N, C-alpha and C positions, 0 to 999 in steps of 0.2 A: 370248723376250720377246714378249708379246702386244702387237700394235700398237693404237694408239688409233684408234677408229672415230668419225668425225665426220659428223653428219647435214648433208646439203645441204638447205637450205630455199629453194626457188625464190622469187625476188623479195626475199629477205632476206639470205642469205649461207650460210656453211658454218662452223659452230662459231664461233670468235672473229673470223673474217674476215667483217665485216658491211658491207653497202652503206651508204654515207653516213658511215662512220667516216673520220677523217682518216688521212693517211699514217703519222704517228707511231704511232697506236694499232694500225694493221695491222702495222707492223714490230715492235711490242712483243708482238704476239699469240703469236709463236713465236720463241724465241731461237735461230734457225738462221741460216745464211749466206744473204744475199739478193744477187741480181744485179739491176741496174737498167738500164733502157733507155728511150729515147723511142719511144713507139708511133708517133708521126707527127711531122713537122717542126714542127707548130704546138702540140705538147704543151708545157705549162708544167711539168708534173711527170713525172718518170720513172715508168714502170710497175715494179713490184717482182715479181721471180720468185724463188720459194722452192722449189727442187727437193725438198728433204727433206720439206716439208709438202705439196708437190704443188699449188701454186696460183700464179697470176699475178694481181695486183691492179692495176687501171687506175684512174686518177684524173681528175677533172674539173678545170676551171680554178681551182677553189678549193682543190684538194688533197684532196677527199673521194672515197672509193671509189665509182665509178659502174658498174664491170663487174668480175666475178671469173671467171677461168677455173680450172676444177678438172680435174686429170688424174692419171694414175698413172705416176709415175716409177719407174725400176728400183729404186733404193735408198731409196725413200720411207719415212718413219717414221709417216706418218698415212694411214689408209685412209678412204674416204668411202662413205656410203650415201645412197640416195635412196628415200624412202618405204619404209624398212626393208630395201632390197635393196642389197647392196654393189655399188659401181660398177666395181670391178676385174673385167673380163671381161664386163660387161653388153653385150648386143647391142642394136642399134636396135630390133629386133622385140620384145624383152623390155620395153624402156622404153615402146614404143607400147602394149603390153598393159596395163602399169601405169597409164599415163595414161588409157587408154580405160576401165578399171575404175573410175577415180576421176572419170569424166565431165569430164575436162580436155580442152578443145579444143586441137588442135595441127595444124600443117601440116608436111609433109615437103618439103624442098627438096634441091638437089643436094649439100648438105653434111650434112644431118641434120634434126633436129626443131627447130621454132620454136613455142614455146608462150607467146605474148606475154601472155596473160591471167594467167599465174602468174610470168612473168619467168624462163623457162628455155629454153635452147637446147642443142644438141649440135653437135659438129663432127667430121667425118672428111674428111681431105684428098682421099680417093679413094673415096667411098661407092659401093658396088656393090649391096648387098642388105640386107635385114633381118637377115641373119646376121653382118654386120660388127660387130665390137666397137667401141663408142664410144670415140673418142680423147680427147675433152674435153667438159666441160659448161660452159656459160656461164650466169652468174647476173646478172640485171639487174633494174631496177625494173619491176615488172609493170604492165600496162595498168590493173589495178584500183587500184594504189597511186599512179599518176601524177597 
């Protein structure tokens, strides 16, 4: 069976998982099992982790989505693409080339890429080189939309 491919839209969301949507609409986006946890001790709403769809949604104090993590789980039923390139197996170097070709400003830090102007980041717990496969993508409100 062909897996669903969902586009990551920096600063917006990924498919039906959209920044600013309330928790109920996020949970209704995919009818899969969710696990929930408090991101920090002062969190009012639990973050929702959906392994089958490959995301974690984090909420603000009003219960609206303010940060989305996208990753590739082992038995995931949803695949993601960014700017037409599938995220499964994409390296830091490949994403840097894609962003550079699109004239998108970004900075590289010890964990990955931070592109505040478009609302995109990446994360690797032990980033060593441009050849490392990206572990997760972060989607947040861009500097342009703030």
